[in-house]
matplotlib code that plots the C-alpha trace (Angstrom):
import matplotlib.pyplot as plt

x = [137.1, 135.1, 131.4, 129.0, 126.6, 123.0, 119.7, 117.2, 114.0, 111.8, 113.8, 113.9, 110.0, 109.8, 112.0, 109.7, 106.6, 108.0, 109.3, 105.8, 104.0, 106.3, 106.0, 102.2, 101.8, 103.9, 101.9, 98.5, 95.6, 97.8, 96.1, 99.2, 101.3, 99.1, 100.3, 103.9, 103.5, 100.6, 102.5, 105.3, 102.7, 100.7, 103.8, 104.8, 101.2, 101.0, 104.4, 103.1, 99.8, 101.8, 103.5, 100.7, 98.7, 101.9, 103.1, 99.7, 99.3, 102.8, 103.1, 99.6, 100.1, 103.5, 102.0, 98.9, 100.8, 103.3, 100.4, 98.3, 95.6, 92.1, 90.7, 93.4, 92.9, 89.2, 89.8, 92.2, 89.6, 86.9, 89.0, 90.3, 86.8, 85.5, 88.5, 88.0, 84.2, 84.9, 87.7, 85.6, 82.7, 84.9, 86.3, 82.7, 81.7, 84.9, 84.0, 80.4, 81.4, 83.9, 81.3, 78.7, 81.0, 82.8, 80.1, 82.3, 79.4, 77.5, 77.8, 79.4, 78.3, 77.6, 77.5, 81.3, 82.0, 83.0, 81.2, 83.2, 82.1, 80.8, 79.0, 81.5, 81.0, 77.2, 77.4, 79.8, 77.4, 74.4, 76.2, 77.4, 73.9, 72.5, 74.6, 73.1, 75.0, 74.6, 76.1, 79.2, 79.4, 79.2, 81.8, 84.4, 84.4, 86.0, 84.7, 87.9, 90.9, 93.0, 90.3, 90.1, 93.9, 93.7, 91.1, 92.9, 89.7, 91.5, 88.9, 88.6, 92.4, 92.7, 90.0, 91.8, 95.3, 94.0, 92.5, 95.6, 97.9, 95.8, 95.9, 99.7, 100.0, 97.7, 99.9, 103.0, 106.3, 104.8, 103.9, 107.4, 108.5, 105.3, 106.0, 109.6, 108.4, 106.1, 108.7, 111.1, 108.3, 107.8, 111.5, 111.9, 108.8, 110.1, 113.4, 111.4, 109.5, 112.8, 113.7, 110.4, 110.6, 113.6, 111.2, 108.8, 110.1, 109.5, 106.0, 105.2, 106.5, 104.2, 101.1, 101.3, 102.3, 99.1, 97.0, 98.4, 98.1, 94.3, 93.2, 94.0, 94.2, 90.9, 89.1, 90.5, 89.7, 85.9, 86.4, 89.4, 87.5, 86.4, 90.0, 91.5, 88.9, 89.4, 93.2, 92.9, 90.3, 92.5, 95.6, 93.4, 92.2, 95.8, 97.2, 94.3, 92.5, 95.2, 97.7, 95.5, 95.0, 98.7, 99.4, 96.8, 98.6, 102.0, 103.2, 103.5, 101.9, 104.9, 107.2, 105.0, 105.0, 108.8, 109.2, 106.8, 108.0, 108.9, 105.6, 103.5, 105.1, 104.5, 101.0, 100.3, 101.9, 100.1, 96.8, 97.0, 97.3, 98.1, 101.5, 102.8, 101.2, 104.3, 106.7, 104.0, 103.8, 107.6, 108.1, 105.4, 106.9, 110.2, 108.5, 107.4, 104.1, 104.1, 104.1, 100.7, 99.0, 100.5, 99.6, 96.1, 95.3, 96.8, 95.1, 91.8, 92.1, 92.4, 88.8, 87.3, 89.5, 89.6, 89.7, 90.6, 88.0, 85.1, 86.0, 86.0, 82.8, 81.0, 82.4, 81.7, 78.0, 77.4, 79.3, 77.0, 73.9, 75.0, 75.8, 72.2, 70.9, 69.6, 69.6, 69.9, 68.3, 70.1, 68.1, 69.1, 72.7, 72.5, 71.0, 73.9, 76.4, 74.7, 74.4, 78.1, 79.1, 77.4, 78.2, 81.9, 82.6, 84.1, 84.1, 87.6, 88.6, 86.0, 87.6, 86.8, 85.6, 84.8, 82.7, 80.9, 80.1, 78.9, 76.6, 75.2, 74.6, 73.5, 70.1, 69.1, 69.0, 67.7, 71.0, 71.2, 73.6, 74.6, 76.4, 79.2, 80.0, 81.0, 83.7, 84.9, 87.6, 89.5, 88.8, 92.3, 93.9, 91.7, 92.3, 96.0, 95.4, 92.9, 95.2, 97.9, 95.3, 94.1, 97.8, 98.5, 95.3, 96.2, 99.7, 98.5, 96.0, 98.8, 100.3, 97.0, 96.2, 99.7, 99.5, 95.9, 97.1, 100.1, 102.5, 104.1, 107.9, 109.1, 112.8, 111.9, 110.0, 112.9, 115.3, 113.3, 112.7, 112.3, 116.0, 116.7, 113.9, 113.6, 114.2, 116.7, 118.3, 118.9]
y = [106.6, 103.9, 104.9, 102.6, 100.8, 101.5, 100.1, 102.9, 102.7, 102.0, 98.9, 97.7, 98.0, 96.1, 93.4, 93.2, 93.1, 90.3, 88.3, 88.7, 87.4, 84.4, 83.5, 84.1, 81.8, 79.1, 79.1, 79.7, 78.4, 78.1, 80.3, 80.0, 82.2, 85.2, 84.8, 85.5, 87.9, 90.2, 91.8, 92.9, 94.9, 96.1, 97.5, 99.4, 100.8, 101.7, 103.5, 105.6, 106.4, 107.4, 110.3, 111.5, 113.7, 115.4, 116.2, 117.6, 119.7, 121.1, 121.8, 123.3, 125.6, 126.8, 127.2, 129.1, 131.3, 132.1, 133.4, 134.8, 135.9, 134.6, 136.0, 134.3, 131.1, 131.2, 131.8, 128.8, 126.6, 127.6, 127.0, 123.7, 122.3, 123.4, 121.7, 118.6, 118.3, 119.0, 116.3, 113.8, 114.4, 113.7, 110.5, 109.3, 110.1, 108.3, 105.2, 105.1, 105.6, 102.8, 100.4, 101.4, 101.1, 97.8, 96.1, 94.0, 92.5, 91.1, 87.4, 86.8, 83.5, 84.2, 80.6, 80.4, 83.3, 83.0, 85.2, 87.3, 88.4, 92.0, 92.0, 94.4, 96.9, 96.6, 97.5, 100.5, 101.7, 101.7, 103.9, 106.3, 106.5, 107.5, 110.7, 113.5, 116.3, 118.6, 115.8, 115.7, 119.6, 119.6, 116.8, 119.1, 121.2, 119.2, 119.4, 117.7, 118.2, 115.6, 113.0, 114.0, 113.6, 110.2, 108.9, 110.6, 112.6, 114.6, 117.2, 118.2, 118.2, 120.5, 122.8, 123.2, 123.6, 126.3, 128.3, 127.8, 128.9, 132.1, 132.7, 132.4, 134.8, 137.3, 137.8, 138.8, 138.6, 136.6, 133.9, 133.4, 130.9, 128.9, 129.0, 127.9, 124.9, 123.6, 124.2, 122.1, 119.5, 119.3, 119.0, 116.3, 114.4, 114.4, 112.9, 110.2, 109.6, 109.0, 106.5, 104.7, 104.4, 102.2, 99.5, 100.0, 96.9, 94.7, 96.0, 95.6, 92.0, 91.2, 92.8, 91.4, 88.0, 87.7, 89.0, 86.5, 83.6, 84.3, 84.2, 81.8, 82.5, 80.6, 83.4, 86.0, 84.4, 85.0, 88.7, 89.2, 91.4, 93.7, 93.9, 94.7, 97.3, 99.0, 99.3, 100.4, 103.0, 104.3, 104.5, 106.4, 108.8, 109.5, 110.1, 111.9, 113.7, 114.3, 114.7, 117.3, 119.2, 119.2, 120.5, 123.2, 124.6, 124.2, 121.0, 117.4, 114.4, 112.3, 114.6, 114.1, 110.3, 110.3, 112.4, 110.2, 106.7, 105.5, 106.7, 105.3, 101.8, 101.9, 103.1, 100.3, 97.6, 98.6, 99.8, 102.8, 106.4, 107.2, 105.4, 108.0, 111.1, 112.5, 112.0, 113.2, 116.5, 116.8, 116.2, 118.4, 121.3, 120.6, 120.4, 124.0, 124.1, 126.4, 124.8, 126.3, 125.0, 121.5, 121.2, 122.2, 120.7, 117.1, 116.3, 117.8, 115.9, 112.6, 113.2, 114.9, 114.1, 110.3, 110.2, 106.5, 105.4, 107.5, 106.1, 102.6, 103.0, 104.2, 101.4, 98.7, 99.9, 99.5, 96.1, 94.7, 96.0, 94.3, 91.1, 91.0, 92.0, 95.4, 98.1, 101.4, 104.4, 107.7, 109.3, 106.4, 106.9, 110.6, 109.8, 107.4, 110.2, 112.6, 110.0, 109.0, 112.6, 113.1, 109.8, 109.8, 113.2, 113.3, 109.6, 108.7, 107.6, 104.8, 101.4, 99.9, 103.3, 102.3, 99.4, 101.6, 104.2, 101.5, 99.9, 103.4, 104.1, 100.9, 100.7, 104.1, 102.8, 99.3, 97.4, 94.3, 95.0, 91.3, 91.9, 93.5, 90.1, 88.7, 91.3, 91.3, 88.7, 90.9, 94.2, 94.3, 94.0, 96.8, 98.8, 98.8, 100.6, 103.1, 104.1, 105.1, 107.2, 108.9, 109.8, 111.2, 113.2, 114.9, 115.5, 117.3, 119.2, 121.0, 122.1, 123.3, 125.3, 126.8, 127.8, 129.1, 131.3, 132.4, 131.1, 128.1, 128.2, 127.5, 127.3, 124.3, 122.7, 123.0, 121.7, 118.5, 117.5, 113.8, 113.6, 114.7, 113.5, 114.2, 111.3, 109.3, 106.0, 103.7]
z = [83.0, 81.3, 81.0, 82.9, 80.7, 81.5, 80.1, 79.4, 81.6, 78.6, 77.8, 81.4, 81.5, 78.2, 79.5, 82.7, 80.4, 78.2, 81.3, 83.0, 79.8, 79.6, 83.3, 83.2, 80.2, 81.8, 84.9, 83.2, 85.3, 88.5, 91.1, 93.3, 91.0, 92.0, 95.6, 94.5, 91.7, 92.8, 95.7, 93.4, 91.3, 94.4, 96.2, 93.0, 92.6, 96.3, 96.1, 93.2, 95.1, 98.1, 96.2, 93.9, 96.4, 97.8, 94.2, 93.1, 96.3, 96.3, 92.5, 92.3, 95.3, 93.9, 90.4, 91.6, 94.0, 91.2, 89.1, 92.0, 89.6, 90.3, 87.0, 84.9, 86.8, 86.2, 82.5, 82.4, 84.2, 81.8, 78.7, 80.0, 80.7, 77.2, 75.6, 77.6, 76.7, 73.0, 72.7, 74.7, 72.4, 69.4, 71.0, 71.6, 67.9, 66.7, 68.8, 67.6, 63.9, 64.1, 65.6, 63.1, 60.1, 61.0, 63.0, 65.3, 67.3, 64.3, 64.0, 67.4, 68.9, 72.5, 73.5, 72.8, 75.1, 78.8, 81.2, 83.6, 87.1, 87.0, 90.4, 92.0, 89.1, 89.4, 93.1, 92.4, 89.6, 91.9, 94.4, 91.6, 90.1, 93.5, 93.2, 91.2, 89.5, 92.6, 94.7, 92.5, 92.6, 96.5, 96.6, 94.9, 98.1, 100.9, 104.5, 105.7, 103.4, 105.3, 104.7, 101.0, 100.7, 102.4, 100.0, 97.0, 96.1, 93.4, 92.6, 96.3, 96.6, 93.5, 94.9, 98.2, 96.6, 94.3, 97.1, 99.3, 96.5, 96.0, 99.7, 99.8, 96.9, 98.5, 101.7, 99.8, 101.7, 104.5, 102.0, 100.7, 103.4, 102.7, 99.0, 99.6, 101.7, 99.0, 96.2, 98.4, 98.9, 95.1, 94.3, 97.0, 95.8, 92.2, 93.5, 95.3, 91.9, 90.2, 92.9, 92.7, 88.9, 89.3, 90.6, 87.6, 85.7, 88.7, 89.3, 85.6, 85.7, 88.6, 87.3, 83.7, 85.0, 87.1, 84.2, 81.7, 84.2, 84.5, 80.9, 78.0, 74.3, 73.7, 75.5, 73.2, 69.8, 69.7, 70.7, 68.3, 66.0, 68.9, 70.3, 66.8, 66.1, 69.5, 69.1, 65.4, 66.3, 69.2, 66.9, 64.4, 67.1, 68.4, 64.9, 63.3, 66.0, 68.7, 65.9, 64.1, 67.4, 68.0, 64.5, 64.9, 68.0, 66.3, 68.0, 67.1, 68.7, 67.7, 69.7, 72.7, 72.1, 71.8, 74.9, 77.0, 75.6, 79.1, 80.7, 77.8, 78.1, 81.8, 81.5, 79.0, 81.1, 84.4, 82.9, 85.3, 84.4, 88.0, 87.8, 85.3, 86.7, 88.6, 85.6, 83.2, 85.1, 85.3, 81.6, 80.3, 82.3, 80.7, 77.3, 77.6, 79.5, 82.7, 86.0, 87.0, 83.8, 84.1, 87.8, 87.1, 83.7, 84.2, 87.6, 86.3, 83.1, 85.0, 86.0, 83.0, 80.0, 79.5, 75.7, 75.4, 77.9, 76.4, 72.9, 74.2, 76.1, 72.9, 70.8, 73.4, 73.8, 70.1, 70.1, 72.9, 71.1, 67.8, 69.6, 70.9, 67.4, 68.7, 66.0, 67.6, 65.9, 65.3, 68.2, 70.5, 69.6, 70.2, 73.6, 74.1, 73.3, 75.8, 78.6, 78.1, 78.3, 81.6, 83.3, 82.3, 84.0, 87.5, 88.4, 87.3, 90.8, 90.7, 90.2, 86.8, 85.6, 82.1, 83.2, 85.7, 83.1, 80.6, 83.3, 84.0, 80.4, 78.6, 80.3, 79.0, 75.4, 76.1, 75.8, 78.2, 81.0, 81.0, 77.7, 79.7, 81.3, 77.9, 77.4, 81.1, 80.3, 77.7, 79.5, 81.0, 77.6, 76.2, 79.4, 78.6, 75.2, 76.5, 79.4, 76.8, 74.9, 78.2, 79.1, 75.6, 75.6, 79.0, 77.9, 74.8, 76.8, 78.7, 75.4, 74.0, 77.2, 77.3, 73.6, 74.1, 77.0, 75.1, 77.7, 76.0, 76.3, 72.7, 73.8, 76.0, 73.1, 70.7, 73.3, 73.9, 70.3, 69.4, 68.8, 72.4, 74.6, 78.3, 80.5, 82.6, 82.2, 85.1]

ax = plt.figure().add_subplot(projection="3d")
ax.plot(x, y, z, "-o")
ax.set_aspect("equal")
plt.show()
C-alpha cells in the first residue's frame, strides 16, 4: 500500500505564516482585510481557550490524586516558586545589562517615530495597581469555581484542582470512579487538542495577515536597533542561561527546542503561549516529567515564570529612559529590578501584560510613561519573540523540577531525543 504523503504540522504553520505575511503586505493599509482575516485567527484562539481549563483541571486532579501527598506537593510548590523567582531575576538582569551595554535608545529621533494608542493599557494598569499583594493572595482562593473557570482565572483554578485532587486521594477506593472520569476527560481533551491543531495554519494565516496589514516597514526602521537587540538578547538568554540550567540538570535545551518545534513556531506566529499549553503539557510528560509535576508547574509558570516578558520589560524600560536622555543610577536600576519582580508576578492573564507591567513600573524611577507609545507599533513583533522564550522557560522548568524531585523518567528522555521528536504529522 502506498504511503500517504503528509506535510508535518511545523511546515504547515510556516506555510500559513508566510502566506499571511504576503497577503498582509499586499493589502497593507486596507482596513477591510481585517474583516476577513481576523475571524480566522479569533476562531482558532477561541478553540484553544475552550480546552485549556478542562485540560488543566483534569490533568492536575489526576496528577495530584496519584501523588496524594500534601507534604510532597507543598515541597514541589515551594521549590517551583523559588526557581521561578531566581530565573526571572536573571532574565531582568540580562535585559538591563544588554540595554546598558548596547544603548539602543541613544540617538533615537523621537520626531520620526509614530505614536501608538496605549489608552487601553493605561486603564488596565490603573485597575491592576489598585490591587495590593493581599488582594492577589485572596484572589487565588475562588469564591465560585465555576466563575473562575469561566473567566480562565488560572491561579484560582489550580488552587481548586489541587485541593480536589487531594480530596479524591484521601477517600481511597471511593475516589477511583472520580479519578477514572477525570483521566478519561484528560484523554478526550488531548484528542480534541490534536483535532484543533489541524486548524493552526489557518489561524496563523489570519492573525499574521492582520498584523502585517496594519504596520509598514517605515515604522520599523527607526526602532530597528531595539528590535535586533531584543531578539539577540533573547537568543543569548535561551542558549546561555536556559541552556546552562538544562546542562546543570543533565538535559539539553536543544533537545527541548527540537521536541517543541511545532509549538514554538505556533507560539511565535500567534504571540500567544496559551495556544500551545495543551500540547506543551502532553509533550513534556512524554519527555520524562511526571504528570503531576507538569500539570502543576506549567500552568503556574504561565503566571509566575515569563522569562521572555521580564527580560523585554527590563530592556524596554532602559531603552525609553535612554530615548529621553535619562541616565538612571545604579540604585534606580536596582529599584527597577525590584518593582519589575513584584509587578510581573501573577498578572499573566491581563491583556498586553508586558505593557501593563511597564506602565506600572516606569513611573517609580521617573521614566515618562508616554515613551511606551513610541514602541507600541512594534510590540506585536517583539511579543512573538518573547512568547517563544516564555514557552521554553516553562518547558525547561518541568524538567528542572522533575530532576530536583528525583522523579524524571530517563527512559522517556532517551526515547525522545532530537533524532526522534514527539509529535504528529497531519
